[in-house]
C-alpha positions, 0 to 999 in steps of 0.5 A: 620393711623394705626387705618384706616388700622386696620378697613379697612375690616370693613369699606369696608364691611360697604361701600359695604352694604350701596351701595347695600342698596342705590341701592335697595332703589332707585329701590323701589322708582322708582316703587312708585305712587308718582314717576310715578305722578312726572314723568307724571307732568314733562312730561306734563310740558315739552310737553306744553313748547315744543309746545309753543316753536314750535308755536313761531318759526313756520309759521302762516300756521303751527300754525293754523294747530297745534292749530286746531288739538290739539283742536279736541278730 
């Protein structure tokens, strides 16, 4: 316990330094092309699944309208 008290300021400084570096690394990672591509892919999967869910619960008239509008460019 005495060792912890003696090294506490150093431990707190190291903790603060690691916390700042982790935050900077995360911020930089969010601006990479790989991150953008992963987000795009996740979004596309979500949209496709959401469309399928809506079509399963929709009435036949709504399904026909949705399918027709999604096929046009």
